[in-house]
VOTI-540996 format. One line per field, with one value per residue (C-alpha): x, y, z; residue number from 0. Coordinates in steps of 0.25 Angstrom, whole numbers. Example, Ala and Ser with C-alpha at 12.3 -4.5 7.8 and 13.67 -1.06 7.14 Angstrom:
<pts>
X <- 49;55 .
Y <- -18;-4 .
Z <- 31;29 .
pos <- 0;1 .
</pts>
This chain:
<pts>
X <- -37;-43;-34;-38;-34;-21;-18;-21;-12;-1;-2;-1;11;18;15;21;7;5;5;14;1;-3;11;10;-3;3;15;5;-3;9;14;1;0;-16;-15;-5;-13;-5;-8;0;4;12;26;26;14;21;33;25;18;31;37;26;27;41;39;28;38;49;40;34;45;59;67;74;69;68;52;53;63;53;42;50;54;39;34;45;40;27;35;42;29;30;43;37;25;14;9;0;-14;-11;1;-9;-14;-25;-35;-34;-41;-34;-30;-22;-17;-13;-22;-24;-33;-36;-22;-15;-10;-21;-23;-34;-39;-48;-55;-56;-59;-72;-73;-73;-58;-54;-45;-37;-35;-23;-32;-37;-50;-55;-62;-69;-69;-80;-77;-73;-72;-60;-55;-45;-38;-26;-12;-13;-25;-27;-16;-25;-38;-45;-52;-55;-62;-71;-76;-86;-90;-82;-85;-77;-73;-66;-56;-60;-52;-59;-47;-49;-63;-63;-69;-74;-77;-86;-89;-95;-100;-91;-91;-84;-82;-73;-74;-85;-89;-97;-99;-99;-104;-105;-112;-104;-106;-102;-115;-121;-114;-119;-113;-118;-113;-110;-105;-102;-106;-102;-104;-108;-108;-107;-94;-96;-86;-90;-87;-97;-108;-116;-112;-123;-121;-126;-121;-123;-123;-123;-134;-135;-131;-132;-134;-127;-131;-119;-128;-139;-129;-140;-136;-147;-146;-152;-150;-141;-148;-145;-143;-134;-136;-126;-125;-119;-128;-131;-138;-146;-152;-157;-162;-170;-179;-192;-204;-216;-207;-212;-209;-202;-193;-190;-185;-177;-170;-167;-162;-152;-148;-146;-145;-157;-168;-183;-195;-209;-219;-231;-230;-240;-231;-221;-229;-230;-223;-214;-210;-199;-185;-178;-164;-157;-165;-160;-166;-175;-181;-183;-190;-199;-203;-206;-214;-223;-226;-232;-238;-227;-217;-203;-196;-182;-180;-166;-159;-172;-183;-197;-208;-221;-235;-248;-243;-247 .
Y <- 88;86;85;99;105;98;103;118;116;110;122;132;124;126;141;141;146;134;135;125;118;116;111;101;97;95;87;77;76;73;62;55;43;44;56;50;44;38;40;32;39;36;39;50;57;55;62;74;76;75;85;95;93;96;109;114;111;118;130;132;128;134;126;138;137;126;126;126;114;107;110;105;92;90;92;84;72;73;73;61;53;54;46;35;33;41;55;63;68;82;82;80;92;99;99;84;72;65;53;51;37;29;18;9;13;3;-4;10;19;30;40;40;52;50;60;55;69;74;84;85;86;92;84;89;80;81;86;98;91;94;83;85;72;70;63;48;49;45;48;39;43;37;43;46;55;66;60;52;53;58;47;46;36;42;35;43;58;69;82;84;96;91;98;99;91;87;77;69;66;66;52;49;34;33;18;14;28;36;51;58;73;83;94;97;96;85;76;61;54;40;34;26;13;18;12;25;37;51;61;75;87;101;106;101;87;73;59;48;34;20;12;0;-11;-15;-3;-8;-5;8;17;21;36;50;64;74;89;99;97;82;70;54;44;30;17;7;-5;-2;7;17;31;41;55;66;80;85;89;103;108;121;132;131;146;158;162;175;169;160;171;178;165;160;172;170;179;173;163;150;137;133;145;143;129;133;143;132;123;133;135;121;113;104;100;103;97;102;90;99;108;118;120;127;140;141;154;155;167;164;167;154;159;153;140;126;121;111;121;130;119;117;132;132;119;124;137;130;117;108;98;94;81;77;66;63;76;82;90;88;99;92;100;104;118;131 .
Z <- 92;78;66;61;75;75;61;65;78;69;60;72;77;64;65;79;85;95;110;118;122;107;104;115;109;95;101;108;96;87;97;99;90;90;81;71;59;48;33;23;11;-2;-1;-11;-4;9;4;-1;12;20;10;13;28;28;19;29;41;35;31;44;54;56;67;72;86;96;95;80;80;89;79;67;74;78;64;58;66;58;45;49;50;34;34;42;33;39;40;49;44;47;37;25;18;26;15;12;19;30;23;9;7;-5;-10;-22;-33;-44;-42;-42;-31;-27;-17;-7;1;13;21;36;41;46;35;20;15;2;-8;-19;-31;-41;-52;-44;-40;-26;-18;-5;3;13;27;26;10;2;-12;-20;-33;-41;-40;-55;-53;-63;-72;-82;-74;-62;-54;-39;-30;-19;-7;2;-2;-9;-17;-30;-37;-49;-57;-71;-81;-94;-98;-85;-79;-64;-59;-45;-41;-29;-28;-41;-45;-54;-56;-67;-70;-76;-67;-57;-42;-36;-24;-22;-10;-6;6;16;10;-4;-10;-14;-20;-24;-34;-34;-43;-39;-52;-66;-71;-67;-73;-63;-66;-60;-62;-71;-71;-85;-95;-105;-96;-97;-85;-76;-74;-74;-77;-65;-65;-54;-44;-48;-41;-42;-31;-35;-28;-29;-27;-37;-46;-48;-51;-47;-52;-43;-38;-27;-14;-15;-29;-31;-41;-53;-54;-45;-33;-39;-51;-42;-34;-46;-52;-40;-39;-47;-49;-56;-64;-70;-64;-77;-77;-62;-64;-76;-67;-57;-68;-72;-58;-53;-66;-62;-71;-67;-74;-72;-72;-74;-87;-82;-69;-77;-78;-63;-58;-47;-38;-28;-23;-22;-18;-6;-7;-12;-25;-19;-10;-22;-29;-17;-16;-31;-31;-19;-26;-37;-30;-36;-31;-36;-38;-40;-51;-53;-57;-61;-53;-57;-53;-51;-49;-56;-58;-51 .
pos <- 0;1;2;3;4;5;6;7;8;9;10;11;12;13;14;15;16;17;18;19;20;21;22;23;24;25;26;27;28;29;30;31;32;33;34;35;36;37;38;39;40;41;42;43;44;45;46;47;48;49;50;51;52;53;54;55;56;57;58;59;60;61;62;63;64;65;66;67;68;69;70;71;72;73;74;75;76;77;78;79;80;81;82;83;84;85;86;87;88;89;90;91;92;93;94;95;96;97;98;99;100;101;102;103;104;105;106;107;108;109;110;111;112;113;114;115;116;117;118;119;120;121;122;123;124;125;126;127;128;129;130;131;132;133;134;135;136;137;138;139;140;141;142;143;144;145;146;147;148;149;150;151;152;153;154;155;156;157;158;159;160;161;162;163;164;165;166;167;168;169;170;171;172;173;174;175;176;177;178;179;180;181;182;183;184;185;186;187;188;189;190;191;192;193;194;195;196;197;198;199;200;201;202;203;204;205;206;207;208;209;210;211;212;213;214;215;216;217;218;219;220;221;222;223;224;225;226;227;228;229;230;231;232;233;234;235;236;237;238;239;240;241;242;243;244;245;246;247;248;249;250;251;252;253;254;255;256;257;258;259;260;261;262;263;264;265;266;267;268;269;270;271;272;273;274;275;276;277;278;279;280;281;282;283;284;285;286;287;288;289;290;291;292;293;294;295;296;297;298;299;300;301;302;303;304;305;306;307;308;309;310;311;312;313;314;315;316;317;318;319;320;321;322;323;324;325;326;327;328;329;330;331 .
</pts>
């Protein structure tokens, strides 16, 4: 039985909807040491979880009949685990990753959240920021998070939707790479060895730079906007800005449809329209190619497929150089 199946079965048990066979299965699962996984929690957090558990038990169970009394006694055994210093995974909130433990962060007590499940897990931070942790990824933040500053440490991959706060920038440390924002959404991805890190922006603007132990040294960094990303090599400390693999429009779908239908429109105007839609700069290498005219409906296609069709129609090619796209050709 998977953890999800067990949680669903437990929910139906609390509602009194399980069969005798299912109740027997729950009892066997509960009594099996192989299915008991301990997670150490700070005493304060442990008490909070215990309190929520007993509130749920009191709300959903009324021991007025023998079967209800058995159910209450069975569940109270789970709550008793808290007093002994451990909890079961299914007692944690369903939208949190499986492991939440105390850790040491720069000599202070911090909180580490690990996702040991096979799917992405959503984590809510105290400031309202939402972090979607990928499998085998972890996030660490200080217990004083959002009091004077918002600072987290990421290992692995996560998508951040940051709550805007102009008084406290949101800072993510991923190895030696630092990403700083006020309010935006972006993704950070490290490879398994942690030597290469990628930061890509979905909305807003972020500052990305390499951490320097010497504050007098100039920071090696860039500013990223939507549809841009950087690739950072921890060995060489090089930060290479480029474009995301699949740029997304910055305007509503209705406007995109109207903007991507062209009838005898100059290449210069077409690229200007694409710049407004995607926030990407285009450069035409050959000036006379600007007057080539395009007739095409580019709706429903990715940006780079659109560029391929445009270039083929005027016997040209495109080339990505950093965050800029160059159009090369002799003209139509």
